[in-house]
N, C-alpha and C positions, 0 to 999 in steps of 0.2 A: 504494500500499499504506500503511495507516495506521502511524503510528509506534507502536512498543511502549511501552506506559506503564511507567515506572520506578517502584520501590516504594523509599521511604527506607529507609536501613538503620537497624535499632534499635541501642541501646546494646549489648544483649546480643549482637546479631550481630557487632558491631564488636569487643567485647573477645574473644569467642571466636575471630574470624578473626586478630586481632593475635597472640594467644597461639599459634595455629596457625602463624603466620609466624615464631615464634621469641621473642617478647616474654616477659619474666618478670612484669612488672607493668604494668597498662594502667589508666589513671584519667583522668578528666575535670575540668578547671578551667573554672569561669565566668570569662571574661576581664575581667568587671567587678571581680573581685578583683586584677586587675593594673593597675589604674588607676595612672598615675604611673611605671610601669616603662618605662625607657629602651629604646626599640627602633629599629631602622634598617630602613626609613624610619620616621618618627616616628608615622605613622598605620597602621602595620602591622596593629595588632588592630581597626581600626575596622569591619571588614566581617565580622569573626568573633568571634560570641558565645562560641564554645567553643574550648578548647585540650586536645587529647588529648595527655597526657603517656605516653610510651612508655619503658619501662626494660629493660636487659637485664643480668643478673648477671654480673659477673666471675668467672673460675675460681678457686676456693678455693686449690688447690695453689700458683697463680701468686702470689696476693695474699699467701699465708702465707710465702712465701719472700723477701718484701721486709722487710729490717730497717731500714738506714740510707740506702738509696739505691735507685732504680728498677733493674731487671734487663733484659737483653735480652729475655728472654721476655716480661716484662710490656710492654715497648715494642711488640713484635709483636702481642701479644694486644690491646693498647689501640687500635691502628689496625684490627685486624680487627673488634673489637666495634663501633666508630664506623662502619665500612663496613656491617656487618650492620645497625645501627640505621638507617642512612640507606635500605637496602634495604626494611625493615620499614615505614618511614613511606612510601615510594611505593606500596607495596601497600596501605596503608591509606587512602592518598589515592585511589587506582583504585577502591577499594571503595566509598568515599563518594560519588565522582564518578558511579558506575555508578547510585547510588541516587539522583541528582538533586541532591545537594549541592555547594557548592563547598569545596575544600579545598586546603591548601598546606603543603608539607612545609618544615621548617626545618632545614638541615644540622646534624648531630650535633655537628661540632667544626670550626667555621671562624671565624678570628679576622679581624675586619674593621678594628679599631683595635689595632696593635700595640703602641702605647703604653699604653693603658688596658685592653688584653685584653677588649674588648667585641665581641659579635657582634650578629645580628639581634635577638636577645632573650635572656634567660636562661633556660635550660632548667631550672635549678635553682629559679627563682623559680615557673615554671610548675608544676613536680613539687610544691612546697610547697603551692601553691594547690590542687592536684589532690589533696592527701592521699597522695601517694605516700611521704613521709616529712616530717620536720621538718629545720628548718635546724640544723645542729650547729655547734658552736664552730670548727670547721675550715672553716665556710661550706658544707660539702657537704650533700646531702639524706641524712638518716639514716632508713632504713627499719626498722620493728620487726622485721622479718623478715630483711632483708638487709643491714641496717646501711648504710654509704657504699659497698658494693661493687656499684654500679650505675653504668651509663653511661646517658645520657639523650638522647632526641630529642623533637621536639614537631610535632604536625600541628595546624594551625589549620583551623577549618571553621564553617560556618554552619549545619551539621546540628543538629537539635533532639535534643541529648543531655542527660540529666540530669546535672548537675555533681555530683562528690563533694565531701565536706567536708575541710578541712584537719586535720591531727593535732596533739594537744598535744605541746609539747616534753617530752622524756623524758631529756635529757642529764644532768640533775641537776648533782651535784657532781663528776662523772667528769672527769679532766684527762689521760687517756691521750694524745689528739692533741696537746695542748699539750707534754706532757712529752717526747713523742717526736720533735716536729718538728725536723729537722736545721738548719733555718735559725732556729728560735727566733722564728718569725712568728706563732704562734697566741697571742692574748693570753689565752684561757681564759675569756672573758667569755660569759655564757649570756644568752639571750633568749626570751621568751614565745613569739613568732611569728617575727619576722624583724628582721634588723639594719637600722638607719636607713642604714647604708652599711657597705661591706665593711671600711673602715678601723676601725670600731668593733670587729671581731673579729679582724682580721687586720693584721700590718704587712706590707702588700701587697708593697712593694719589696723586703724580705728574701726574700719567697717567690720573686719574680721573679727575683733575683739567683741564688738556690740553684738553681732549675730552668734558667735560662738558661746562666750561666756555669760552674756547678760540675758538675751532672748533664748539661748539654748537650755537654760535653766527654768524657763516659764512651763507651767503644767500643761500638757496636752498640746505643746507646740514642737513637732519634730522637724529635723532638718535645719539647715542654715538659711534661714529666711527672715526677712524684716518687713518690706511692703509699704513703709511709710512713704518714700518718694514717689512710689507708683500711685499711691493714693491721692496725693496732694497736687499732681500734675495737672494743670488746667487743660491739657490736650485730652486727657482721658476721661475727664468728669463730663457726663452727660448735660449739657445745657449749661456749663459752667461759664462764668465770664473770664475769658482769658486776658492776661496782662497785655498792656499796649505792645510791650517789646515781643510777645509772644504770637501775636496775631500776623 
């Protein structure tokens, strides 16, 4: 019996399928834009010219209830959304492979280096390159529609998918995240595209100490999470009045 011929998945088919799987935003990055990005292994991107950035929006009532610390409800939601993202990524991989392409899902939240808090690659860097959003002063991806209220996952592929363009940074003079940070870790420095290093934007050790030693001791709060700078960002709040600089 002759083997059935496969048909490559188009970008439109991929986007519609991923949205049907539960994604909120799906965009494609040319991995050439990620040249110099630290990955594990170092040649992770070598065989994959495209990276599909997939985002799921966090629930507004949960994020709105965060003031100066993470809540048990946010802790549970955070874990569930990460699991959902991994499920969507596997489904996207299966779709691409059925169309004859190679594809690899990168876990939504898996720390490989506990000292430096690094993983296989930065989902945020992929999302910025794909135009999901820009890099905010809190180092998170800020979407014009969803703000930083997104969790991310990445699928690497050799499928011939047209890449999307990055977005212009629109944080402007807004300092909401800096002013609200319980650790005082956010420097409030802006960038046009991305920071040369995370230390340029963030006093990283202050952030680590806060989420590990302070928030990590809270009852019913698992994982290294905070959520305060996500909650206060005017780009993510439904109907919130944005600062003049962020408009």
